[in-house]
Each structure stands twice: as structure tokens, then as C-alpha cells.
C-alpha atoms as one frame of an Amber mdcrd trajectory, in Angstrom:
protein
  37.622  74.395  27.784  34.142  72.886  28.074  33.132  70.912  25.038  30.376
  68.376  24.437  31.857  65.372  22.671  29.012  62.965  23.406  27.060  63.187
  20.164  28.128  61.324  17.055  26.368  61.400  13.686  26.189  57.618  13.619
  23.958  54.897  14.919  24.305  51.167  15.543  21.588  50.488  12.996  23.393
  51.451   9.782  26.947  52.208  10.880  29.641  50.789   8.627  33.389  50.361
   8.387  35.025  50.328   4.950  36.752  47.068   4.070  40.319  48.474   3.840
  39.949  49.930   7.354  38.529  46.625   8.577  41.426  44.802   6.917  43.909
  46.746   9.051  42.192  45.359  12.143  42.145  41.850  10.682  45.864  42.015
   9.855  46.736  42.992  13.435  44.532  40.210  14.810  46.310  37.670  12.636
  49.735  39.025  13.570  48.801  38.724  17.254  47.688  35.116  16.764  44.052
  35.940  17.450  41.636  33.616  15.669  37.997  34.484  15.094  35.398  33.449
  12.540  34.537  37.057  11.749  38.012  37.585  10.295  36.970  35.649   7.213
  33.446  37.080   6.999  33.067  40.083   4.733  30.244  42.128   3.306  30.471
  43.209  -0.371  31.629  46.757   0.449  31.812  47.164   4.218  31.306  45.524
   7.587  29.091  46.816  10.352  30.392  48.943  13.185  29.074  46.281  15.535
  31.217  43.619  13.842  34.292  45.847  13.991  33.801  46.647  17.669  33.203
  42.978  18.528  36.498  41.906  16.950  38.347  44.914  18.370  37.085  44.014
  21.845  38.501  40.500  21.490  41.812  42.009  20.469  41.882  44.234  23.547
  41.279  41.192  25.738  44.082  39.370  23.911  46.735  42.106  24.033  47.144
  45.020  26.421  48.362  47.515  23.803  46.075  46.303  21.026  44.822  49.767
  20.069  48.385  50.970  19.568  49.111  48.074  17.217  45.975  48.735  15.199
  46.874  52.408  14.845  50.378  51.547  13.663  48.840  49.342  10.953  46.542
  52.039   9.521  48.081  53.490   6.366  46.691  55.910   3.817  45.705  52.870
   1.784  43.304  51.903   4.566  41.354  55.120   3.951  39.592  54.631   0.608
  38.971  57.893  -1.287  40.046  59.927   1.750  43.607  58.605   1.629  44.019
  59.763  -1.973  42.433  63.103  -1.116  44.889  63.657   1.714  47.801  63.035
  -0.635  46.400  65.600  -3.071  45.994  68.354  -0.455  48.295  71.396  -0.392
  49.122  71.291   3.323  48.188  69.605   6.594  45.555  72.198   7.401  43.649
  71.330   4.252  44.139  67.626   4.948  42.656  67.997   8.420  39.581  69.649
   6.913  39.053  66.620   4.668  39.300  64.230   7.609  36.529  66.117   9.360
  34.330  66.183   6.280  34.821  62.663   4.936  35.597  60.534   7.995  32.240
  58.756   7.704  33.212  57.367   4.294  35.746  55.182   6.111  33.924  54.366
   9.324  31.173  55.346  11.729  33.220  54.442  14.810  33.205  57.994  16.162
  33.469  61.636  15.216  36.327  64.099  14.774  36.301  67.748  15.823  38.932
  70.490  15.664  39.422  73.643  17.715  41.960  76.448  17.250  43.009  78.625
  20.156  46.049  80.815  20.869  48.340  79.226  18.317  47.377  75.674  19.193
  45.137  73.229  17.362  43.291  70.427  19.097  42.107  67.395  17.179  39.327
  65.802  19.237  37.955  62.319  18.711  34.930  60.788  20.436  33.889  57.133
  20.104  30.345  56.367  18.993  28.294  56.561  22.201  25.710  54.071  20.947
  28.383  51.373  20.838  30.687  52.640  23.563  28.472  54.345  26.142  31.259
  54.742  28.695  33.870  57.041  27.093  36.487  56.478  29.805  36.534  52.650
  29.836  39.264  50.370  28.474  37.591  49.656  25.135  36.944  53.346  24.393
  40.533  54.154  25.360  41.989  51.505  23.069  39.808  52.548  20.139  40.774
  56.204  20.638  44.397  55.146  20.956  44.137  53.368  17.597  42.870  56.562
  15.953  45.552  58.764  17.520  48.307  56.258  16.739  47.138  56.152  13.119
  47.721  59.920  12.955  51.242  59.398  14.156  51.619  56.736  11.460  50.266
  58.430   8.351  50.941  62.158   8.877  54.665  61.727   8.048  53.568  59.881
   4.895  51.973  63.132   3.746  54.755  65.593   4.545  57.761  63.262   4.258
  58.865  64.572   7.655  57.786  64.217  11.250  54.849  66.278  12.452  55.479
  67.592  15.954  52.707  66.622  18.389  52.747  68.582  21.659  50.540  66.246
  23.690  48.122  63.331  23.447  45.315  63.326  25.977  42.824  60.654  27.023
  39.700  60.415  29.161  40.937  57.041  30.428  42.730  56.782  33.800  46.516
  56.530  33.620  47.555  52.930  32.808  50.072  51.171  35.023  52.568  50.789
  32.191  52.529  53.723  29.776  56.085  53.278  28.525  54.883  51.238  25.551
  52.733  54.198  24.481  55.467  56.756  25.116  57.921  54.760  23.018  55.731
  55.097  19.919  53.852  58.363  20.380  56.975  60.002  21.860  55.273  63.017
  23.409  53.541  64.146  26.579  50.655  61.827  27.521  47.947  62.927  29.941
  44.984  60.990  31.299  41.735  61.585  33.182  40.861  64.392  30.775  37.324
  65.562  30.025  37.693  64.529  26.374  40.207  62.825  24.031  42.437  65.165
  22.032  45.780  65.697  20.338  47.422  69.124  20.642  49.746  70.462  17.962
  51.209  73.870  17.232  48.956  75.481  14.623  52.040  76.272  12.541  52.342
  72.539  11.846  49.224  72.835   9.690  51.246  74.917   7.219  53.532  71.984
   6.395  53.330  71.252   2.690  52.192  67.895   1.383  54.862  67.015  -1.133
  52.624  65.192  -3.617  49.752  67.704  -3.475  47.853  68.018  -6.760  45.074
  70.635  -6.925  43.540  69.110 -10.071  43.358  65.646  -8.553  42.032  67.113
  -5.308  39.159  68.796  -7.133  38.121  65.579  -8.883  38.366  63.492  -5.724
  36.387  66.064  -3.731  33.544  65.922  -6.237  33.524  62.127  -6.064  33.622
  62.119  -2.255  30.751  64.622  -2.144  28.704  62.311  -4.346  29.410  59.431
  -1.973  28.407  61.531   1.029  25.184  62.596  -0.647  24.332  58.995  -1.482
  24.952  57.986   2.099  22.877  60.879   3.419  19.959  59.974   1.163  20.033
  56.446   2.543  19.521  57.684   6.096  15.831  57.414   6.885  14.060  59.383
   9.590  14.356  56.559  12.131  18.135  56.464  11.597  18.341  60.226  12.142
  16.150  60.092  15.245  18.112  57.265  16.838  21.349  59.119  16.121  20.148
  62.282  17.855  18.563  60.749  20.942  21.587  59.679  23.101  22.847  63.221
  23.501  19.330  64.625  23.792  18.511  62.206  26.614  21.592  63.193  28.568
  20.813  66.890  28.119  17.103  66.502  28.925  16.181  67.874  25.469  14.393
  64.845  24.084  10.836  66.065  23.717   9.574  65.626  20.174   9.647  69.401
  19.664  13.319  69.506  20.716  14.294  66.637  18.420  12.372  68.041  15.471
  14.290  71.297  15.903  17.602  69.425  15.985  16.679  67.595  12.763  15.576
  70.859  11.103  12.011  69.681  10.495   8.687  70.674  11.992   7.139  68.528
  14.716   4.279  67.676  12.366   6.711  66.599   9.625   8.642  64.402  12.039
   5.433  62.734  13.242   4.251  62.195   9.664   7.555  60.655   8.563   7.574
  58.327  11.564   3.980  57.308  10.901   4.848  56.592   7.262   7.692  54.389
   8.522   5.246  52.413  10.641   6.341  53.675  14.044   5.954  56.597  16.438
   8.198  58.883  18.446   7.617  57.168  21.801   8.310  53.750  20.302  11.679
  54.882  18.918  12.502  56.673  22.169  11.811  53.531  24.200  13.858  51.430
  21.788  16.912  53.683  22.146  16.499  53.934  25.920  16.327  50.162  26.213
  19.383  49.584  24.050  21.451  52.198  25.886  20.283  50.939  29.280  21.361
  47.400  28.466  24.756  48.583  27.267  25.270  50.746  30.356  24.359  47.862
  32.636  26.527  45.309  30.823  29.557  47.393  29.949  29.983  49.996  32.685
  30.148  50.458  36.433  27.696  53.344  36.394  25.267  53.438  39.289  21.553
  52.992  38.704  20.916  56.659  39.402  23.621  57.691  36.929  22.140  55.451
  34.243  18.664  56.805  34.928  19.975  60.346  34.470  21.787  59.490  31.222
  18.537  58.071  29.882  16.596  61.210  30.714  14.615  59.871  33.697  13.959
  62.315  36.502  13.727  59.545  39.090  15.511  56.218  39.388  12.176  54.583
  40.222  10.831  55.639  36.812  13.853  54.034  35.144  13.390  50.845  37.189
   9.741  50.627  36.181  10.467  51.245  32.491  13.327  48.759  32.376  11.234
  46.016  33.955   8.544  46.587  31.334  11.175  46.074  28.608  12.952  43.017
  30.008  10.765  41.538  32.744  13.813  42.033  34.982  14.868  44.877  37.231
  18.048  46.722  36.185  20.026  45.117  39.023  18.777  41.653  38.071  19.712
  42.263  34.436  23.214  43.428  35.398  23.773  40.431  37.668  22.648  38.071
  34.922  24.630  39.622  32.058  27.918  40.779  33.572  30.641  38.168  33.723
């Protein structure tokens, strides 16, 4: 089934991770004996996605199955507001709907999607491309693993019984030792897939959540909607533009008219809002291209032509010229200088 999982509604400029979710990562780091200054550094209400990913990356380097351990540590208490909502749902189907709607209240690490087909339900999760531009590398795999393992951890907390998972599927190549993953997830694992997804029988969604409370659910939903609205109102036009561009570049739909259509505004309105913010469309486009290019060169084995294509350049020579204007280095020189 073809599906585009490359776009996330987040950006590296205002992405956040709620403190309870961050604390789960910190607890695993401490349990693994990993020491880092960022463990003790906290923002008043959240940490940045960049800070979370930086610490997670150190954990992956420290322990081969780090993502699995993080997922095992994520409880409903690590999901502020959403965790209580899940407990107040009637069944798993309703709970899954809340995860899709309110995931961003807990983190902007990636995006969830769900498909239903022929009695099966697929829960799809895609890491934030602006932080993890290569969806099939080790870091993306471990982060996805942490999300899928957390499902295995907290779903039984909702139903007070095991939820049967038919398969867990990853974009990452098959690891040499997958027994450690089998022993916890205890289902069919497949690799080298076109996207990351969990498959369950759709009948599992009918399982009743034993503590479901419709009155509490209604109150929590209203509160969560208020939080979402507040967050949406804080997203300025530059944030929205930078969020939309990675996928648009890859699909060659990044002209200002295309982006304005995606953002549901007129081209003139988009230009006016950017001008009022002290910038222009081309300036933001170049900024995103530069940031993505540097991440691709540092953190992936993509060829120069592949990177040029992902950034929307028709010719590699055009990419080379643009990159040198940004960094005073050619792409190959930058990669040689910045890859360990």
C-alpha cells in the first residue's frame, strides 16, 4: 500500500517534548549508567525536540537496544493529559483516535497515522524528518522502536489484558540480533519496509477500557482542545512554512503558490505575512534547504545526487552551487569535515 509518511506537522524551531515524556528518557539513561549534563537541565514546562534527540542519540551509542528500554519505561503517567484521556475512553478504538489527535501535546518527535483495511488496522509512525532526515537509519529505527515498545507497555494498562499485535514492521534493515526485540514484543517482526507500522486485528479496537468514564473524557477533551488551540495560535507563519517545506521539496511542489495552497492561504496573504515577519519566501526556502542539506550530509550515506533531489534541485550542479554559497564549502568538503 503506497503511503507518504514523510511529512510531519512539526519543525525543529518550536518542537517540544513534555517533561514527563522527557523524564522517561532520563530515567533510562540513568539506569544504563549514561551521564550527561542535559539530564539535569530542564525548561519550565518542556524541553526541545533537539535536546531530546541529542540525549537519545547518546543513549543509542551507549546501548544497542536503547529504544526498546525507553519504550518499556513509557507509562500512561508519561503522557500528560493524554494518559488520563486514554484511561477515560470506552474502548481501544476511541483511545487510538485520541493518540492521533493529541500526540503533539506530549511531543513533536514524529506523527501517527492509522489505516483500516480488510479487518486489519495499521498504526503508522514516522519520525520528524527535520530532525531525522534518513528514516531508515539506526537513530530513526531506535526512536520508532521506543514508540512501538511503549504501545506494548501501556495498552495492557488500559484493558487489563494483553492486546494481540499481529506484526511490527520497520523501515530499518534487519539487525544482526533481533532476539532481544522478539523477547519483549513477542510477535512477527519485519524489516526493510517502506514505512514503520504495527498491524493488529481491527476487532482488538473493540476491547473495553475498564476504567472508562464518559464524563471525565468529555472534560479532558475540552481541556486538551484548549491546549491544542493555544499551541496552534503560537505557530507563526514561518513555523508553518518551515514545517511544510521538507515534503514539498521532495515532491517538487515547493513554489510559493503550491505552499500557499497547502497552508490554505492565498499567495498574496502568505507573502504579506512573511513580509510582516521581516523575511521572504526565498529566504525561508534557502534556510530550510541549508539545514536539511547539512543534516543529510552529516547523518546519512545519501549520494550527492540523492540529496539534491530531496532538496528539490533539478541538477546536482545547482545544489553544489547553492551549498557553496551557504557554507563556502562544497557538499563533499562539508561532509568530509563534519562526519566522524
